[in-house]
PDBQT receptor file of N, H, CA, C and O in Angstrom, charges set to zero:
ATOM      1  N   UNK A   1      20.864 218.472 229.138  1.00  0.00    +0.000 N 
ATOM      2  CA  UNK A   1      21.015 216.990 229.045  1.00  0.00    +0.000 C 
ATOM      3  C   UNK A   1      20.749 216.359 230.740  1.00  0.00    +0.000 C 
ATOM      4  O   UNK A   1      21.257 216.904 231.720  1.00  0.00    +0.000 OA
ATOM      5  N   UNK A   2      19.904 215.181 230.816  1.00  0.00    +0.000 N 
ATOM      6  H   UNK A   2      19.492 214.737 230.020  1.00  0.00    +0.000 HD
ATOM      7  CA  UNK A   2      19.443 214.501 231.886  1.00  0.00    +0.000 C 
ATOM      8  C   UNK A   2      20.069 213.363 232.297  1.00  0.00    +0.000 C 
ATOM      9  O   UNK A   2      20.042 212.532 231.389  1.00  0.00    +0.000 OA
ATOM     10  N   UNK A   3      20.539 213.028 233.131  1.00  0.00    +0.000 N 
ATOM     11  H   UNK A   3      20.561 213.703 233.868  1.00  0.00    +0.000 HD
ATOM     12  CA  UNK A   3      20.859 212.057 233.534  1.00  0.00    +0.000 C 
ATOM     13  C   UNK A   3      20.194 210.958 234.541  1.00  0.00    +0.000 C 
ATOM     14  O   UNK A   3      19.922 211.173 235.722  1.00  0.00    +0.000 OA
ATOM     15  N   UNK A   4      20.007 209.839 233.894  1.00  0.00    +0.000 N 
ATOM     16  H   UNK A   4      20.228 209.664 232.935  1.00  0.00    +0.000 HD
ATOM     17  CA  UNK A   4      19.321 208.942 234.810  1.00  0.00    +0.000 C 
ATOM     18  C   UNK A   4      20.138 207.470 234.988  1.00  0.00    +0.000 C 
ATOM     19  O   UNK A   4      20.758 206.855 234.121  1.00  0.00    +0.000 OA
ATOM     20  N   UNK A   5      19.969 207.188 236.124  1.00  0.00    +0.000 N 
ATOM     21  H   UNK A   5      19.466 207.689 236.829  1.00  0.00    +0.000 HD
ATOM     22  CA  UNK A   5      20.698 205.794 236.605  1.00  0.00    +0.000 C 
ATOM     23  C   UNK A   5      19.858 204.545 236.510  1.00  0.00    +0.000 C 
ATOM     24  O   UNK A   5      18.759 204.514 237.063  1.00  0.00    +0.000 OA
ATOM     25  N   UNK A   6      20.342 203.478 235.812  1.00  0.00    +0.000 N 
ATOM     26  H   UNK A   6      21.235 203.503 235.363  1.00  0.00    +0.000 HD
ATOM     27  CA  UNK A   6      19.089 202.240 235.451  1.00  0.00    +0.000 C 
ATOM     28  C   UNK A   6      19.797 201.018 235.741  1.00  0.00    +0.000 C 
ATOM     29  O   UNK A   6      20.861 200.581 235.303  1.00  0.00    +0.000 OA
ATOM     30  N   UNK A   7      19.129 200.651 236.413  1.00  0.00    +0.000 N 
ATOM     31  H   UNK A   7      18.264 201.006 236.768  1.00  0.00    +0.000 HD
ATOM     32  CA  UNK A   7      18.932 198.692 237.442  1.00  0.00    +0.000 C 
ATOM     33  C   UNK A   7      18.892 197.996 236.169  1.00  0.00    +0.000 C 
ATOM     34  O   UNK A   7      17.968 198.059 235.358  1.00  0.00    +0.000 OA
ATOM     35  N   UNK A   8      20.348 197.090 236.014  1.00  0.00    +0.000 N 
ATOM     36  H   UNK A   8      21.099 197.039 236.673  1.00  0.00    +0.000 HD
ATOM     37  CA  UNK A   8      19.890 196.167 234.993  1.00  0.00    +0.000 C 
ATOM     38  C   UNK A   8      20.495 195.076 235.618  1.00  0.00    +0.000 C 
ATOM     39  O   UNK A   8      21.644 194.693 235.400  1.00  0.00    +0.000 OA
ATOM     40  N   UNK A   9      19.652 194.553 236.447  1.00  0.00    +0.000 N 
ATOM     41  H   UNK A   9      18.718 194.864 236.624  1.00  0.00    +0.000 HD
ATOM     42  CA  UNK A   9      19.889 193.327 237.757  1.00  0.00    +0.000 C 
ATOM     43  C   UNK A   9      20.667 191.945 236.701  1.00  0.00    +0.000 C 
ATOM     44  O   UNK A   9      21.672 191.429 237.189  1.00  0.00    +0.000 OA
ATOM     45  N   UNK A  10      20.212 191.449 235.418  1.00  0.00    +0.000 N 
ATOM     46  H   UNK A  10      19.396 191.868 235.021  1.00  0.00    +0.000 HD
ATOM     47  CA  UNK A  10      20.836 190.191 235.065  1.00  0.00    +0.000 C 
ATOM     48  C   UNK A  10      21.868 190.412 233.869  1.00  0.00    +0.000 C 
ATOM     49  O   UNK A  10      22.171 189.579 233.015  1.00  0.00    +0.000 OA
ATOM     50  N   UNK A  11      22.374 191.811 234.003  1.00  0.00    +0.000 N 
ATOM     51  H   UNK A  11      22.128 192.487 234.697  1.00  0.00    +0.000 HD
ATOM     52  CA  UNK A  11      23.943 192.069 233.656  1.00  0.00    +0.000 C 
ATOM     53  C   UNK A  11      24.838 190.839 234.191  1.00  0.00    +0.000 C 
ATOM     54  O   UNK A  11      24.715 190.461 235.356  1.00  0.00    +0.000 OA
ATOM     55  N   UNK A  12      25.696 190.260 233.349  1.00  0.00    +0.000 N 
ATOM     56  H   UNK A  12      25.796 190.567 232.402  1.00  0.00    +0.000 HD
ATOM     57  CA  UNK A  12      26.199 189.225 233.943  1.00  0.00    +0.000 C 
ATOM     58  C   UNK A  12      27.639 188.624 233.712  1.00  0.00    +0.000 C 
ATOM     59  O   UNK A  12      28.250 187.705 234.257  1.00  0.00    +0.000 OA
ATOM     60  N   UNK A  13      28.088 189.926 232.194  1.00  0.00    +0.000 N 
ATOM     61  H   UNK A  13      27.591 190.672 231.751  1.00  0.00    +0.000 HD
ATOM     62  CA  UNK A  13      29.720 189.684 232.005  1.00  0.00    +0.000 C 
ATOM     63  C   UNK A  13      29.863 190.922 231.116  1.00  0.00    +0.000 C 
ATOM     64  O   UNK A  13      29.000 191.781 230.933  1.00  0.00    +0.000 OA
ATOM     65  N   UNK A  14      31.018 190.875 230.628  1.00  0.00    +0.000 N 
ATOM     66  H   UNK A  14      31.718 190.178 230.777  1.00  0.00    +0.000 HD
ATOM     67  CA  UNK A  14      31.451 192.123 229.600  1.00  0.00    +0.000 C 
ATOM     68  C   UNK A  14      31.024 192.241 228.681  1.00  0.00    +0.000 C 
ATOM     69  O   UNK A  14      31.114 193.391 228.251  1.00  0.00    +0.000 OA
ATOM     70  N   UNK A  15      30.341 191.282 227.820  1.00  0.00    +0.000 N 
ATOM     71  H   UNK A  15      30.268 190.348 228.169  1.00  0.00    +0.000 HD
ATOM     72  CA  UNK A  15      29.560 191.145 226.822  1.00  0.00    +0.000 C 
ATOM     73  C   UNK A  15      28.520 191.708 227.156  1.00  0.00    +0.000 C 
ATOM     74  O   UNK A  15      28.223 192.623 226.387  1.00  0.00    +0.000 OA
ATOM     75  N   UNK A  16      27.565 191.493 228.298  1.00  0.00    +0.000 N 
ATOM     76  H   UNK A  16      27.805 190.749 228.922  1.00  0.00    +0.000 HD
ATOM     77  CA  UNK A  16      26.326 192.305 228.768  1.00  0.00    +0.000 C 
ATOM     78  C   UNK A  16      26.731 193.786 228.784  1.00  0.00    +0.000 C 
ATOM     79  O   UNK A  16      25.778 194.482 228.434  1.00  0.00    +0.000 OA
ATOM     80  N   UNK A  17      27.690 194.402 229.039  1.00  0.00    +0.000 N 
ATOM     81  H   UNK A  17      28.464 193.837 229.323  1.00  0.00    +0.000 HD
ATOM     82  CA  UNK A  17      28.038 195.483 228.905  1.00  0.00    +0.000 C 
ATOM     83  C   UNK A  17      28.167 196.474 227.779  1.00  0.00    +0.000 C 
ATOM     84  O   UNK A  17      27.721 197.621 227.813  1.00  0.00    +0.000 OA
ATOM     85  N   UNK A  18      29.026 195.750 226.465  1.00  0.00    +0.000 N 
ATOM     86  H   UNK A  18      29.388 194.819 226.437  1.00  0.00    +0.000 HD
ATOM     87  CA  UNK A  18      28.795 196.201 225.617  1.00  0.00    +0.000 C 
ATOM     88  C   UNK A  18      27.625 196.110 224.642  1.00  0.00    +0.000 C 
ATOM     89  O   UNK A  18      27.632 196.742 223.585  1.00  0.00    +0.000 OA
ATOM     90  N   UNK A  19      26.502 195.221 225.053  1.00  0.00    +0.000 N 
ATOM     91  H   UNK A  19      26.496 194.707 225.911  1.00  0.00    +0.000 HD
ATOM     92  CA  UNK A  19      25.310 195.168 224.295  1.00  0.00    +0.000 C 
ATOM     93  C   UNK A  19      24.488 196.121 224.768  1.00  0.00    +0.000 C 
ATOM     94  O   UNK A  19      23.649 196.604 224.008  1.00  0.00    +0.000 OA
ATOM     95  N   UNK A  20      24.597 196.578 226.183  1.00  0.00    +0.000 N 
ATOM     96  H   UNK A  20      25.279 196.186 226.800  1.00  0.00    +0.000 HD
ATOM     97  CA  UNK A  20      23.833 197.593 226.653  1.00  0.00    +0.000 C 
ATOM     98  C   UNK A  20      24.059 198.890 226.224  1.00  0.00    +0.000 C 
ATOM     99  O   UNK A  20      23.227 199.701 225.818  1.00  0.00    +0.000 OA
ATOM    100  N   UNK A  21      25.617 199.056 226.387  1.00  0.00    +0.000 N 
ATOM    101  H   UNK A  21      26.293 198.397 226.718  1.00  0.00    +0.000 HD
ATOM    102  CA  UNK A  21      25.938 200.454 225.723  1.00  0.00    +0.000 C 
ATOM    103  C   UNK A  21      25.586 200.579 224.479  1.00  0.00    +0.000 C 
ATOM    104  O   UNK A  21      24.884 201.535 224.151  1.00  0.00    +0.000 OA
ATOM    105  N   UNK A  22      26.054 199.529 223.443  1.00  0.00    +0.000 N 
ATOM    106  H   UNK A  22      26.625 198.752 223.709  1.00  0.00    +0.000 HD
ATOM    107  CA  UNK A  22      25.662 199.516 221.927  1.00  0.00    +0.000 C 
ATOM    108  C   UNK A  22      23.817 199.921 221.918  1.00  0.00    +0.000 C 
ATOM    109  O   UNK A  22      23.392 200.769 221.134  1.00  0.00    +0.000 OA
ATOM    110  N   UNK A  23      23.025 199.292 222.746  1.00  0.00    +0.000 N 
ATOM    111  H   UNK A  23      23.370 198.603 223.383  1.00  0.00    +0.000 HD
ATOM    112  CA  UNK A  23      21.803 199.716 222.673  1.00  0.00    +0.000 C 
ATOM    113  C   UNK A  23      21.112 200.887 223.145  1.00  0.00    +0.000 C 
ATOM    114  O   UNK A  23      20.045 201.396 222.800  1.00  0.00    +0.000 OA
ATOM    115  N   UNK A  24      22.080 201.237 224.131  1.00  0.00    +0.000 N 
ATOM    116  H   UNK A  24      22.946 200.823 224.412  1.00  0.00    +0.000 HD
ATOM    117  CA  UNK A  24      21.832 203.001 224.674  1.00  0.00    +0.000 C 
ATOM    118  C   UNK A  24      21.970 203.830 223.535  1.00  0.00    +0.000 C 
ATOM    119  O   UNK A  24      21.084 204.652 223.300  1.00  0.00    +0.000 OA
ATOM    120  N   UNK A  25      23.114 203.716 222.675  1.00  0.00    +0.000 N 
ATOM    121  H   UNK A  25      23.834 203.048 222.866  1.00  0.00    +0.000 HD
ATOM    122  CA  UNK A  25      23.774 204.699 221.536  1.00  0.00    +0.000 C 
ATOM    123  C   UNK A  25      22.571 204.559 220.189  1.00  0.00    +0.000 C 
ATOM    124  O   UNK A  25      22.275 205.428 219.369  1.00  0.00    +0.000 OA
ATOM    125  N   UNK A  26      22.015 203.106 220.317  1.00  0.00    +0.000 N 
ATOM    126  H   UNK A  26      22.256 202.400 220.984  1.00  0.00    +0.000 HD
ATOM    127  CA  UNK A  26      21.232 203.165 218.974  1.00  0.00    +0.000 C 
ATOM    128  C   UNK A  26      19.738 203.739 219.585  1.00  0.00    +0.000 C 
ATOM    129  O   UNK A  26      18.748 203.721 218.853  1.00  0.00    +0.000 OA
ATOM    130  N   UNK A  27      19.660 204.255 221.004  1.00  0.00    +0.000 N 
ATOM    131  H   UNK A  27      20.464 204.270 221.598  1.00  0.00    +0.000 HD
ATOM    132  CA  UNK A  27      18.345 204.931 221.420  1.00  0.00    +0.000 C 
ATOM    133  C   UNK A  27      18.948 206.461 221.125  1.00  0.00    +0.000 C 
ATOM    134  O   UNK A  27      18.143 207.331 221.458  1.00  0.00    +0.000 OA
ATOM    135  N   UNK A  28      20.130 206.938 220.600  1.00  0.00    +0.000 N 
ATOM    136  H   UNK A  28      20.784 206.232 220.330  1.00  0.00    +0.000 HD
ATOM    137  CA  UNK A  28      20.107 208.016 220.382  1.00  0.00    +0.000 C 
ATOM    138  C   UNK A  28      20.855 208.826 221.721  1.00  0.00    +0.000 C 
ATOM    139  O   UNK A  28      21.061 210.036 221.638  1.00  0.00    +0.000 OA
ATOM    140  N   UNK A  29      21.264 208.006 223.031  1.00  0.00    +0.000 N 
ATOM    141  H   UNK A  29      21.097 207.023 223.099  1.00  0.00    +0.000 HD
ATOM    142  CA  UNK A  29      21.749 208.511 223.985  1.00  0.00    +0.000 C 
ATOM    143  C   UNK A  29      23.154 208.452 224.105  1.00  0.00    +0.000 C 
ATOM    144  O   UNK A  29      23.769 208.298 223.050  1.00  0.00    +0.000 OA
ATOM    145  N   UNK A  30      23.986 208.565 225.452  1.00  0.00    +0.000 N 
ATOM    146  H   UNK A  30      23.487 208.690 226.310  1.00  0.00    +0.000 HD
ATOM    147  CA  UNK A  30      25.044 208.146 225.866  1.00  0.00    +0.000 C 
ATOM    148  C   UNK A  30      25.058 207.434 227.205  1.00  0.00    +0.000 C 
ATOM    149  O   UNK A  30      24.356 207.698 228.180  1.00  0.00    +0.000 OA
ATOM    150  N   UNK A  31      26.068 206.395 227.073  1.00  0.00    +0.000 N 
ATOM    151  H   UNK A  31      26.639 206.181 226.281  1.00  0.00    +0.000 HD
ATOM    152  CA  UNK A  31      25.707 205.453 228.312  1.00  0.00    +0.000 C 
ATOM    153  C   UNK A  31      26.800 204.860 228.916  1.00  0.00    +0.000 C 
ATOM    154  O   UNK A  31      27.772 204.747 228.169  1.00  0.00    +0.000 OA
ATOM    155  N   UNK A  32      26.937 204.437 230.071  1.00  0.00    +0.000 N 
ATOM    156  H   UNK A  32      26.148 204.529 230.678  1.00  0.00    +0.000 HD
ATOM    157  CA  UNK A  32      28.124 203.612 230.806  1.00  0.00    +0.000 C 
ATOM    158  C   UNK A  32      27.858 202.732 231.824  1.00  0.00    +0.000 C 
ATOM    159  O   UNK A  32      27.754 203.038 233.012  1.00  0.00    +0.000 OA
ATOM    160  N   UNK A  33      27.706 201.186 231.154  1.00  0.00    +0.000 N 
ATOM    161  H   UNK A  33      27.790 200.938 230.189  1.00  0.00    +0.000 HD
ATOM    162  CA  UNK A  33      27.190 200.261 231.807  1.00  0.00    +0.000 C 
ATOM    163  C   UNK A  33      28.163 200.059 233.021  1.00  0.00    +0.000 C 
ATOM    164  O   UNK A  33      29.197 200.634 232.682  1.00  0.00    +0.000 OA
ATOM    165  N   UNK A  34      28.306 199.609 234.066  1.00  0.00    +0.000 N 
ATOM    166  H   UNK A  34      27.466 199.142 234.341  1.00  0.00    +0.000 HD
ATOM    167  CA  UNK A  34      29.040 199.399 234.881  1.00  0.00    +0.000 C 
ATOM    168  C   UNK A  34      28.538 198.046 235.559  1.00  0.00    +0.000 C 
ATOM    169  O   UNK A  34      27.515 198.010 236.243  1.00  0.00    +0.000 OA
ATOM    170  N   UNK A  35      29.722 196.420 235.195  1.00  0.00    +0.000 N 
ATOM    171  H   UNK A  35      30.553 196.450 234.640  1.00  0.00    +0.000 HD
ATOM    172  CA  UNK A  35      28.989 195.586 235.716  1.00  0.00    +0.000 C 
ATOM    173  C   UNK A  35      29.163 195.145 237.169  1.00  0.00    +0.000 C 
ATOM    174  O   UNK A  35      28.575 194.164 237.624  1.00  0.00    +0.000 OA
ATOM    175  N   UNK A  36      29.996 195.912 237.878  1.00  0.00    +0.000 N 
ATOM    176  H   UNK A  36      30.474 196.709 237.508  1.00  0.00    +0.000 HD
ATOM    177  CA  UNK A  36      29.882 195.856 239.076  1.00  0.00    +0.000 C 
ATOM    178  C   UNK A  36      28.640 196.129 239.952  1.00  0.00    +0.000 C 
ATOM    179  O   UNK A  36      28.114 195.254 240.640  1.00  0.00    +0.000 OA
ATOM    180  N   UNK A  37      28.231 197.345 239.881  1.00  0.00    +0.000 N 
ATOM    181  H   UNK A  37      28.659 198.056 239.322  1.00  0.00    +0.000 HD
ATOM    182  CA  UNK A  37      27.057 197.910 240.169  1.00  0.00    +0.000 C 
ATOM    183  C   UNK A  37      25.965 197.739 239.805  1.00  0.00    +0.000 C 
ATOM    184  O   UNK A  37      24.994 198.127 240.454  1.00  0.00    +0.000 OA
ATOM    185  N   UNK A  38      25.839 196.806 238.123  1.00  0.00    +0.000 N 
ATOM    186  H   UNK A  38      26.628 196.490 237.596  1.00  0.00    +0.000 HD
ATOM    187  CA  UNK A  38      24.700 196.262 237.663  1.00  0.00    +0.000 C 
ATOM    188  C   UNK A  38      24.064 197.245 237.396  1.00  0.00    +0.000 C 
ATOM    189  O   UNK A  38      22.911 197.265 237.828  1.00  0.00    +0.000 OA
ATOM    190  N   UNK A  39      24.542 198.411 236.606  1.00  0.00    +0.000 N 
ATOM    191  H   UNK A  39      25.478 198.395 236.254  1.00  0.00    +0.000 HD
ATOM    192  CA  UNK A  39      23.577 199.853 236.413  1.00  0.00    +0.000 C 
ATOM    193  C   UNK A  39      24.351 200.027 235.171  1.00  0.00    +0.000 C 
ATOM    194  O   UNK A  39      25.349 199.459 234.727  1.00  0.00    +0.000 OA
ATOM    195  N   UNK A  40      23.442 201.177 234.655  1.00  0.00    +0.000 N 
ATOM    196  H   UNK A  40      22.631 201.638 235.016  1.00  0.00    +0.000 HD
ATOM    197  CA  UNK A  40      24.100 202.003 233.652  1.00  0.00    +0.000 C 
ATOM    198  C   UNK A  40      23.415 203.714 233.680  1.00  0.00    +0.000 C 
ATOM    199  O   UNK A  40      22.249 204.106 233.678  1.00  0.00    +0.000 OA
ATOM    200  N   UNK A  41      24.587 204.375 233.704  1.00  0.00    +0.000 N 
ATOM    201  H   UNK A  41      25.535 204.056 233.707  1.00  0.00    +0.000 HD
ATOM    202  CA  UNK A  41      24.431 206.062 233.731  1.00  0.00    +0.000 C 
ATOM    203  C   UNK A  41      23.949 205.967 232.232  1.00  0.00    +0.000 C 
ATOM    204  O   UNK A  41      24.534 205.129 231.546  1.00  0.00    +0.000 OA
ATOM    205  N   UNK A  42      22.896 206.765 231.597  1.00  0.00    +0.000 N 
ATOM    206  H   UNK A  42      22.420 207.445 232.154  1.00  0.00    +0.000 HD
ATOM    207  CA  UNK A  42      22.340 207.116 230.430  1.00  0.00    +0.000 C 
ATOM    208  C   UNK A  42      22.424 209.047 230.398  1.00  0.00    +0.000 C 
ATOM    209  O   UNK A  42      21.858 209.714 231.264  1.00  0.00    +0.000 OA
ATOM    210  N   UNK A  43      23.041 209.532 229.513  1.00  0.00    +0.000 N 
ATOM    211  H   UNK A  43      23.500 208.990 228.809  1.00  0.00    +0.000 HD
ATOM    212  CA  UNK A  43      22.593 210.913 229.366  1.00  0.00    +0.000 C 
ATOM    213  C   UNK A  43      22.070 211.256 227.985  1.00  0.00    +0.000 C 
ATOM    214  O   UNK A  43      22.517 210.888 226.899  1.00  0.00    +0.000 OA
ATOM    215  N   UNK A  44      21.137 211.955 228.221  1.00  0.00    +0.000 N 
ATOM    216  H   UNK A  44      20.774 212.254 229.104  1.00  0.00    +0.000 HD
ATOM    217  CA  UNK A  44      20.353 211.843 227.017  1.00  0.00    +0.000 C 
ATOM    218  C   UNK A  44      19.816 213.481 226.749  1.00  0.00    +0.000 C 
ATOM    219  O   UNK A  44      19.981 214.164 227.760  1.00  0.00    +0.000 OA
ATOM    220  N   UNK A  45      19.260 214.168 225.683  1.00  0.00    +0.000 N 
ATOM    221  H   UNK A  45      19.126 213.612 224.862  1.00  0.00    +0.000 HD
ATOM    222  CA  UNK A  45      18.350 215.103 225.785  1.00  0.00    +0.000 C 
ATOM    223  C   UNK A  45      16.981 214.938 225.657  1.00  0.00    +0.000 C 
ATOM    224  O   UNK A  45      16.421 214.583 224.620  1.00  0.00    +0.000 OA
ATOM    225  N   UNK A  46      16.570 215.133 226.459  1.00  0.00    +0.000 N 
ATOM    226  H   UNK A  46      17.024 215.422 227.301  1.00  0.00    +0.000 HD
ATOM    227  CA  UNK A  46      14.861 214.930 226.393  1.00  0.00    +0.000 C 
ATOM    228  C   UNK A  46      14.112 215.476 225.113  1.00  0.00    +0.000 C 
ATOM    229  O   UNK A  46      13.133 215.013 224.527  1.00  0.00    +0.000 OA
ATOM    230  N   UNK A  47      14.937 216.703 224.833  1.00  0.00    +0.000 N 
ATOM    231  H   UNK A  47      15.732 217.079 225.308  1.00  0.00    +0.000 HD
ATOM    232  CA  UNK A  47      13.857 217.007 223.139  1.00  0.00    +0.000 C 
ATOM    233  C   UNK A  47      13.832 216.140 222.184  1.00  0.00    +0.000 C 
ATOM    234  O   UNK A  47      12.908 216.080 221.373  1.00  0.00    +0.000 OA
ATOM    235  N   UNK A  48      15.066 215.211 222.179  1.00  0.00    +0.000 N 
ATOM    236  H   UNK A  48      15.816 215.260 222.838  1.00  0.00    +0.000 HD
ATOM    237  CA  UNK A  48      15.668 214.197 221.315  1.00  0.00    +0.000 C 
ATOM    238  C   UNK A  48      15.260 212.913 221.312  1.00  0.00    +0.000 C 
ATOM    239  O   UNK A  48      14.749 212.222 220.431  1.00  0.00    +0.000 OA
ATOM    240  N   UNK A  49      15.545 212.707 222.368  1.00  0.00    +0.000 N 
ATOM    241  H   UNK A  49      15.960 213.268 223.084  1.00  0.00    +0.000 HD
ATOM    242  CA  UNK A  49      15.508 211.143 223.242  1.00  0.00    +0.000 C 
ATOM    243  C   UNK A  49      14.737 210.995 223.708  1.00  0.00    +0.000 C 
ATOM    244  O   UNK A  49      14.485 212.121 224.136  1.00  0.00    +0.000 OA
ATOM    245  N   UNK A  50      13.632 210.062 224.206  1.00  0.00    +0.000 N 
ATOM    246  H   UNK A  50      13.836 209.147 223.858  1.00  0.00    +0.000 HD
ATOM    247  CA  UNK A  50      13.133 209.891 225.398  1.00  0.00    +0.000 C 
ATOM    248  C   UNK A  50      13.282 208.483 225.806  1.00  0.00    +0.000 C 
ATOM    249  O   UNK A  50      13.340 207.472 225.107  1.00  0.00    +0.000 OA
ATOM    250  N   UNK A  51      13.336 208.650 227.256  1.00  0.00    +0.000 N 
ATOM    251  H   UNK A  51      13.289 209.472 227.824  1.00  0.00    +0.000 HD
ATOM    252  CA  UNK A  51      14.149 207.460 227.987  1.00  0.00    +0.000 C 
ATOM    253  C   UNK A  51      13.236 205.955 227.982  1.00  0.00    +0.000 C 
ATOM    254  O   UNK A  51      13.746 204.867 228.250  1.00  0.00    +0.000 OA
ATOM    255  N   UNK A  52      11.793 206.162 227.618  1.00  0.00    +0.000 N 
ATOM    256  H   UNK A  52      11.379 207.045 227.401  1.00  0.00    +0.000 HD
ATOM    257  CA  UNK A  52      11.156 205.126 227.058  1.00  0.00    +0.000 C 
ATOM    258  C   UNK A  52      11.707 204.344 225.963  1.00  0.00    +0.000 C 
ATOM    259  O   UNK A  52      11.569 203.133 225.788  1.00  0.00    +0.000 OA
ATOM    260  N   UNK A  53      12.470 205.331 225.110  1.00  0.00    +0.000 N 
ATOM    261  H   UNK A  53      12.582 206.314 225.252  1.00  0.00    +0.000 HD
ATOM    262  CA  UNK A  53      12.730 204.321 223.950  1.00  0.00    +0.000 C 
ATOM    263  C   UNK A  53      14.411 203.814 223.768  1.00  0.00    +0.000 C 
ATOM    264  O   UNK A  53      14.922 203.169 222.853  1.00  0.00    +0.000 OA
ATOM    265  N   UNK A  54      15.136 204.484 225.248  1.00  0.00    +0.000 N 
ATOM    266  H   UNK A  54      14.720 205.008 225.992  1.00  0.00    +0.000 HD
ATOM    267  CA  UNK A  54      16.576 203.482 225.888  1.00  0.00    +0.000 C 
ATOM    268  C   UNK A  54      16.075 202.556 226.485  1.00  0.00    +0.000 C 
ATOM    269  O   UNK A  54      16.634 201.496 226.202  1.00  0.00    +0.000 OA
ATOM    270  N   UNK A  55      15.112 202.440 227.327  1.00  0.00    +0.000 N 
ATOM    271  H   UNK A  55      14.658 203.301 227.557  1.00  0.00    +0.000 HD
ATOM    272  CA  UNK A  55      14.444 201.285 228.151  1.00  0.00    +0.000 C 
ATOM    273  C   UNK A  55      14.248 200.185 227.091  1.00  0.00    +0.000 C 
ATOM    274  O   UNK A  55      14.817 199.094 227.055  1.00  0.00    +0.000 OA
ATOM    275  N   UNK A  56      13.236 200.732 226.145  1.00  0.00    +0.000 N 
ATOM    276  H   UNK A  56      12.774 201.619 226.175  1.00  0.00    +0.000 HD
ATOM    277  CA  UNK A  56      12.807 199.849 225.274  1.00  0.00    +0.000 C 
ATOM    278  C   UNK A  56      14.117 199.072 223.771  1.00  0.00    +0.000 C 
ATOM    279  O   UNK A  56      13.997 198.053 223.091  1.00  0.00    +0.000 OA
ATOM    280  N   UNK A  57      15.232 200.148 223.796  1.00  0.00    +0.000 N 
ATOM    281  H   UNK A  57      15.329 200.976 224.349  1.00  0.00    +0.000 HD
ATOM    282  CA  UNK A  57      16.230 199.273 223.389  1.00  0.00    +0.000 C 
ATOM    283  C   UNK A  57      16.992 198.223 224.038  1.00  0.00    +0.000 C 
ATOM    284  O   UNK A  57      17.402 197.256 223.397  1.00  0.00    +0.000 OA
ATOM    285  N   UNK A  58      17.206 198.372 225.310  1.00  0.00    +0.000 N 
ATOM    286  H   UNK A  58      16.873 199.158 225.831  1.00  0.00    +0.000 HD
ATOM    287  CA  UNK A  58      18.043 197.856 226.262  1.00  0.00    +0.000 C 
ATOM    288  C   UNK A  58      17.278 196.632 226.692  1.00  0.00    +0.000 C 
ATOM    289  O   UNK A  58      18.003 195.675 226.967  1.00  0.00    +0.000 OA
ATOM    290  N   UNK A  59      15.790 196.412 226.832  1.00  0.00    +0.000 N 
ATOM    291  H   UNK A  59      15.201 197.189 226.609  1.00  0.00    +0.000 HD
ATOM    292  CA  UNK A  59      15.016 195.708 226.903  1.00  0.00    +0.000 C 
ATOM    293  C   UNK A  59      14.921 194.378 225.786  1.00  0.00    +0.000 C 
ATOM    294  O   UNK A  59      14.702 193.186 226.001  1.00  0.00    +0.000 OA
ATOM    295  N   UNK A  60      15.187 195.129 224.501  1.00  0.00    +0.000 N 
ATOM    296  H   UNK A  60      15.365 196.097 224.326  1.00  0.00    +0.000 HD
ATOM    297  CA  UNK A  60      15.166 193.958 222.962  1.00  0.00    +0.000 C 
ATOM    298  C   UNK A  60      15.989 193.435 223.208  1.00  0.00    +0.000 C 
ATOM    299  O   UNK A  60      15.839 192.307 222.740  1.00  0.00    +0.000 OA
ATOM    300  N   UNK A  61      17.160 193.530 223.847  1.00  0.00    +0.000 N 
ATOM    301  H   UNK A  61      17.282 194.447 224.228  1.00  0.00    +0.000 HD
ATOM    302  CA  UNK A  61      18.429 192.201 224.097  1.00  0.00    +0.000 C 
ATOM    303  C   UNK A  61      18.013 191.335 225.675  1.00  0.00    +0.000 C 
ATOM    304  O   UNK A  61      18.737 190.642 226.389  1.00  0.00    +0.000 OA
ATOM    305  N   UNK A  62      16.777 191.661 225.807  1.00  0.00    +0.000 N 
ATOM    306  H   UNK A  62      16.188 192.224 225.227  1.00  0.00    +0.000 HD
ATOM    307  CA  UNK A  62      16.516 190.594 226.838  1.00  0.00    +0.000 C 
ATOM    308  C   UNK A  62      17.202 190.968 228.549  1.00  0.00    +0.000 C 
ATOM    309  O   UNK A  62      17.488 190.123 229.398  1.00  0.00    +0.000 OA
ATOM    310  N   UNK A  63      17.316 192.299 228.661  1.00  0.00    +0.000 N 
ATOM    311  H   UNK A  63      17.084 192.985 227.972  1.00  0.00    +0.000 HD
ATOM    312  CA  UNK A  63      17.715 192.798 229.677  1.00  0.00    +0.000 C 
ATOM    313  C   UNK A  63      16.710 193.343 230.534  1.00  0.00    +0.000 C 
ATOM    314  O   UNK A  63      15.895 194.063 229.958  1.00  0.00    +0.000 OA
ATOM    315  N   UNK A  64      16.500 193.118 232.264  1.00  0.00    +0.000 N 
ATOM    316  H   UNK A  64      17.163 192.532 232.732  1.00  0.00    +0.000 HD
ATOM    317  CA  UNK A  64      15.628 193.329 233.152  1.00  0.00    +0.000 C 
ATOM    318  C   UNK A  64      15.881 194.950 233.283  1.00  0.00    +0.000 C 
ATOM    319  O   UNK A  64      17.058 195.078 233.620  1.00  0.00    +0.000 OA
ATOM    320  N   UNK A  65      15.335 196.080 233.170  1.00  0.00    +0.000 N 
ATOM    321  H   UNK A  65      14.379 195.975 232.897  1.00  0.00    +0.000 HD
ATOM    322  CA  UNK A  65      15.343 197.349 233.011  1.00  0.00    +0.000 C 
ATOM    323  C   UNK A  65      14.324 198.077 234.697  1.00  0.00    +0.000 C 
ATOM    324  O   UNK A  65      13.178 197.761 235.018  1.00  0.00    +0.000 OA
ATOM    325  N   UNK A  66      15.094 198.888 235.311  1.00  0.00    +0.000 N 
ATOM    326  H   UNK A  66      16.025 199.145 235.050  1.00  0.00    +0.000 HD
ATOM    327  CA  UNK A  66      13.971 199.863 236.257  1.00  0.00    +0.000 C 
ATOM    328  C   UNK A  66      15.081 200.999 236.380  1.00  0.00    +0.000 C 
ATOM    329  O   UNK A  66      16.301 200.992 236.541  1.00  0.00    +0.000 OA
ATOM    330  N   UNK A  67      13.874 202.209 236.197  1.00  0.00    +0.000 N 
ATOM    331  H   UNK A  67      12.882 202.215 236.066  1.00  0.00    +0.000 HD
ATOM    332  CA  UNK A  67      15.042 203.621 236.507  1.00  0.00    +0.000 C 
ATOM    333  C   UNK A  67      15.140 203.513 238.665  1.00  0.00    +0.000 C 
ATOM    334  O   UNK A  67      14.350 203.278 239.579  1.00  0.00    +0.000 OA
ATOM    335  N   UNK A  68      16.175 203.755 238.560  1.00  0.00    +0.000 N 
ATOM    336  H   UNK A  68      16.817 203.946 237.818  1.00  0.00    +0.000 HD
ATOM    337  CA  UNK A  68      16.542 203.929 240.556  1.00  0.00    +0.000 C 
ATOM    338  C   UNK A  68      16.351 205.291 240.716  1.00  0.00    +0.000 C 
ATOM    339  O   UNK A  68      16.486 205.807 241.825  1.00  0.00    +0.000 OA
TER     340      UNK A  68
């Protein structure tokens, strides 16, 4: 498993946290979003899931994403 921290600067509420976590899961990864730090910690198996797909799934909801 690989762990990556993503910065999501325009995350602003609890609903955002739920949508981001749903997006991460839809891409085949596990993740926890943190509103206070405006980050998400993503765990994924690089043999099954690409980081680019996780980022694309989050961006689809309108969030800015950058790898920390």
